[in-house]
Phi, psi and omega in degrees: 000131178287128178235343182209159175215145174258146186215125171275128184283123181249182187299323182293342181271349193240161183263192181303329182264014177064028175256150179302127176286136178305323180295325176293321177298316179297327176294320175301314181300312183297318180297315182293320178300316179295319180292328176293319176298319176303318187289342178254015175085023180235058180293158185304314185294320178297315178298315180301313182298335180264005175091028181223143171210137176279132180234126178286127181243338179208146172212142177232125184235131175244131180252114167284326176205141176269122181290161188244166177310133177090344177287148171257121181245155176244122180257129180239145176227153179211123171295140185236028176086201185235158175212112184058240180274354193261144164261121183266141177217128178259155175226152174217144175242129176244149178273187185294341178267005181081011181276131176289123183240342178218138174230148180210146170239129179243148183238121185239151168239155172260130178235158171281124186294342179269309183273342186064015176283148182280136175261120180293148182308322181291343179265354179281121192276358185252141181280133174247139178290154171241119186259145180282340183287167180051057187273077176209162174222117174269128183293147177285163180297132171242111183284131173299151184278348187247031182285135174258104180274154171239147180300143183223026177101191180216161181223126177269120183290129184246167181304320183290349177278346190278149171258188185287352174272356178086012179234166181302129183297142182298334181289336183291333181294328177296320178295317179301316181295315182293331179292346179265004179296148169303153187306323184277348188290320187298343179276007173254134180296138179288144178249322183221136170228124176231131178226133170248127180258111188266315182221145178282155180214152185223187183299150181084358178250155183242133175262123173272122186262141177223155180210171174233172178297327180282359183062050151282141179233141176224142173238132180232162174206123180052047176068010173255139173282123179272315178204156169235148179213154173228132176236126180234148182240000000 
């Protein structure tokens, strides 16, 4: 079973300050999760054909240090069982010295690709391993109820934003949130990224963006919350 991959950070993975972009990190996580499922006989197409698809609904990432251009990092993942409707999966990033520098907990649901209805974990017919490694749980984002948002523009979903499920890829939301940072903020290393994905969205739809001074970010469309995010430094 595939549990880890090493990756040398190149220019496409990094930002203006030669630091790993959060969206690139989320892409590493997604790729490794998919390859692990492939390695245990649960590839995406087989699951789809049987009426199942994993959908990321929440992720919480903590950065002890943001790795830089040219570093080789090792990304590890471990399924951590279920909680309510969620399948939990942890990730860890280590640097070349074996030091843990990033930890993440992701929360997934299984849905029917045609009806989009949620399949409860007890109804999912395939066995998933539960690994003892990466024994931590980072809590998902809980948005305060009294946030005063201000308008922050809009984003028209384009073809290049879509993933293989036909909806905007989860990694793109990290870019949308970071693009709303104050001008001086990006030269500070990120410490926490939390995103909750509430509703899927596709081409031809527009996300109305909102933010606060503390940099909570929200995206809505037709009175539905599409995503919430928190970025802390």
